[in-house]
VOFIDO-442501 format. One record per residue (C-alpha): residue number from 1; residue in three letters; x, y, z. Coordinates in steps of 0.05 Angstrom, whole numbers, plus 5000, padded with zeros to 4 digits. Example, Ala and Ser with C-alpha at 12.3 -4.5 7.8 and 13.67 -1.06 7.14 Angstrom:
REM residues 2
[1; ALA; [5246; 4910; 5156]] [2; SER; [5273; 4979; 5143]] 
END
This chain:
REM residues 54
[1; UNK; [3604; 5264; 9018]] [2; UNK; [3675; 5262; 9010]] [3; UNK; [3717; 5236; 9072]] [4; UNK; [3752; 5306; 9087]] [5; UNK; [3683; 5341; 9085]] [6; UNK; [3661; 5288; 9137]] [7; UNK; [3720; 5294; 9181]] [8; UNK; [3716; 5369; 9179]] [9; UNK; [3644; 5368; 9198]] [10; UNK; [3656; 5320; 9257]] [11; UNK; [3713; 5361; 9283]] [12; UNK; [3671; 5425; 9279]] [13; UNK; [3612; 5391; 9319]] [14; UNK; [3661; 5370; 9372]] [15; UNK; [3688; 5437; 9376]] [16; UNK; [3624; 5469; 9383]] [17; UNK; [3601; 5414; 9438]] [18; UNK; [3663; 5435; 9479]] [19; UNK; [3651; 5508; 9466]] [20; UNK; [3582; 5497; 9491]] [21; UNK; [3603; 5459; 9556]] [22; UNK; [3656; 5511; 9572]] [23; UNK; [3607; 5569; 9562]] [24; UNK; [3557; 5529; 9605]] [25; UNK; [3602; 5520; 9665]] [26; UNK; [3632; 5588; 9660]] [27; UNK; [3562; 5615; 9667]] [28; UNK; [3552; 5573; 9729]] [29; UNK; [3499; 5522; 9695]] [30; UNK; [3506; 5453; 9727]] [31; UNK; [3525; 5396; 9677]] [32; UNK; [3467; 5360; 9709]] [33; UNK; [3421; 5409; 9684]] [34; UNK; [3452; 5412; 9616]] [35; UNK; [3441; 5331; 9615]] [36; UNK; [3367; 5342; 9633]] [37; UNK; [3359; 5391; 9580]] [38; UNK; [3393; 5350; 9526]] [39; UNK; [3352; 5286; 9547]] [40; UNK; [3287; 5325; 9541]] [41; UNK; [3310; 5354; 9472]] [42; UNK; [3325; 5283; 9452]] [43; UNK; [3257; 5261; 9471]] [44; UNK; [3226; 5318; 9441]] [45; UNK; [3259; 5302; 9372]] [46; UNK; [3242; 5230; 9382]] [47; UNK; [3170; 5241; 9392]] [48; UNK; [3164; 5287; 9334]] [49; UNK; [3196; 5241; 9287]] [50; UNK; [3153; 5181; 9299]] [51; UNK; [3108; 5157; 9244]] [52; UNK; [3034; 5171; 9267]] [53; UNK; [3000; 5122; 9210]] [54; UNK; [2972; 5062; 9239]] 
END
């Protein structure tokens, strides 16, 4: 992946993360609730990607 595409992708991800935080705070959702949801999502993703052979 060329460097400009990579930097654009990083910038877009940071922008969308900011918009998500702004929208959730504007809707009255506490940041702690967002953190819990993010941690649960990361745990589900981690557990779904594990290799179950063995």
